[in-house]
N, C-alpha and C positions, 0 to 999 in steps of 0.2 A: 688131276689125273682123270684119264678117260677109260672107262670100262665099257664092255660090251662084246657080244659074239664076234668071232672072226668074220671079217668081210663087210662088216656094217659101215666102214668108211672112217674109223678113227684116226688112222694115220693121214688119211686125205684131208681131213679137217684140220689136223695140226699143221701139215705141210702148206695148205692154202693160207692159213693165218701167218705162219712164219715166213714163208718164201713167196707167198702169193702165186703158187704153182699147183698144178694139178696133173695127176697121172693115174689112169685107171688100171695100170699094170704093176702097181706097187707089190712087193713081196709081203707076206704076212709077218707081222712083228714076231720077234723070237724073244720071249722073256719080257724084258722091260727096256725102253729106250726113253730119252727125253730131249727136249728142245729148249733153248732160251730165247726170250725176247724182252728187250728193254722198251717200256713205254712210260709216258708221262700222263698222270691224271691230277687235276687240280694243282698243277705246278710241282707235283711230287714225282720223283723219278722211281720207277718200280721195275724190278726185274722178275719176269714170270719164269717159272720153271715148270714146263708142262710135261707130264709124264704120259707116254703111250704104253700100253698094256696088251699082251697077247691075249686073245680070247679063246685059245684052245685050252681044254681041260688040263692037259698035261703041264701046263706051265702055272697052274693055279697056286701051287706052293710058293713059287717064287713072287708071283705078283701081289698075293695077299699080304705079304710081308711089308710092302709099301704103303698099304692103306693107312696105318697109324699116323704117318706124317703129312697126310693130305690136308689141306685147308678146304679144298673143294673137289667133288667127285662128280664128273659128267658121265651119266650113264646113257650110252648111245645105243639105238636100235635102227634098223633099216626099215623104212616105211613100206618097202616092197617085199619084205621078208617076214611073214607071220611069226616064225619060230624064234626070230631075234626078238620080237616084241614079247612074246610069251615067257621068254627067258629073263625079262626085266625083273620079274619077282625074285629070281635066284640071285641077280647081282645086288638087289636091295638087301636080301638076306645076308649076303657076304659083307656088305657094308655095316649091317647092324652087328655083325660078329667081329669084324676085324678093324673097322675105322674107329676114330675117337668120336665120343658122343657129341652130337651137335654139328657134325661136319656138314658143310653145305653141299646139298645134292641138287642136281638139275637133270631133268629127262630131256634127251635130245633125239628127235626123229630125223634121221639123215636121209639124204637122196630125195628131197622134196621136188627136185627137178623131174623125177619120174612119176608124177602124179597120176598118169594114165595106167601105172602098173601098181597103184597103191593097194596094200592089202590090210592096212591099218588105218582106221579113220581118225581124223583130229579129235573127234569126241571120245573115242576109246582111249586115245593117248592122254587127253586131259583128265579123263576119269580115274585112270590109275595114278597120275601125278597129283591129283586132289587126294586120293587115298593116302598118299605118302606125305601130303602137305608141301609139295614142292611145285616149282615151276616147270612148264613145258615149252620147248622151243622146236621149231623144224629148221633144218639147215639143208644146204646144198654146197658141198665142197666144189663140185663141178661148176656150178654157176655163180659161185660166191654169195650165196643168200644167207644172211644173218650170222655169218662167220665171225666178222669183227665184233659185232654187237654180243655174241655168245661170251667171248673172253673179256671184252671191255666192261660189260656189265657185271660179270663175275668178280673182276678186279676191282671195280668200284665198291661193290658190296663188301669184299674182304677188307678193303682199305678203311671203310667207314667202321667195320668192326674193330679193326687194329687201333683206330684212333680213339674208339670208345673204350678200348681195353677189354673188351668181352668177345667171347665166341670165337667163330672161325677167323683165321688169319692173324691171331695173336701169337707173338712169341718168335723164337728163332729155332732153325733146324741146322744140325751140324755147325753150330757156331755162326751161321750167316742169317742176317736179318732179311726181311722182304716177304714177298707173297709168293708162295710156291703153289702153283695149281698142279697137283701131282697126278700124273696119268696112272669139258667137262670139261642200262637206260632208265632212267626213271621214267619210263613211258612204254606203252604197248607198241611193238614195232611190227608192222606188217611188211616193210621193206619191199613194197610194190609186189608183194607175192601172196595172191589170194589162197594159196595152198598152205601157207606157212602158218605156224603158230606164233604167239607172242611171248616175250620175256619181259617181266618187270620185277626188279629187285628192290 
């Protein structure tokens, strides 16, 4: 599940991962939407269900009703928009209130291709991520930076938890098994991007 203010690029991240396509003219999401992708990890076939949520306040009642089913929540902000970063605390508070305990959270700083317009430093983002005990990664849907790694690393972590029988990713939803990343590498990944953060699960 991807959360964050309107315009931070949640839909662009998902479409880049699912369709390997990018458009800067996407309409804002209305309520909740989702995409599916079948992947294979360690010879296991996995269906990802990735939910995209509207960032506008008027849709909050709708979107928060989906939090409980999420195995992972990716909180996205725009590195060129200070307000979207300042609102991360609000999104985290909503997760505490509406999501299941122990849900995997990842902080995502999108639009790292616009480093010359950066309003949020990597150090600031890592500081707030450390406060919540979560990982931080920077992405660019436009330039395909860290997009695959974001979802594959998340799926690997959830799969390991499912196999272990504990934590995020365990169980079924609506009678269907699998890993649902509801709309968010066992190594640090620079992805040839000096402006990007790393993600290690």
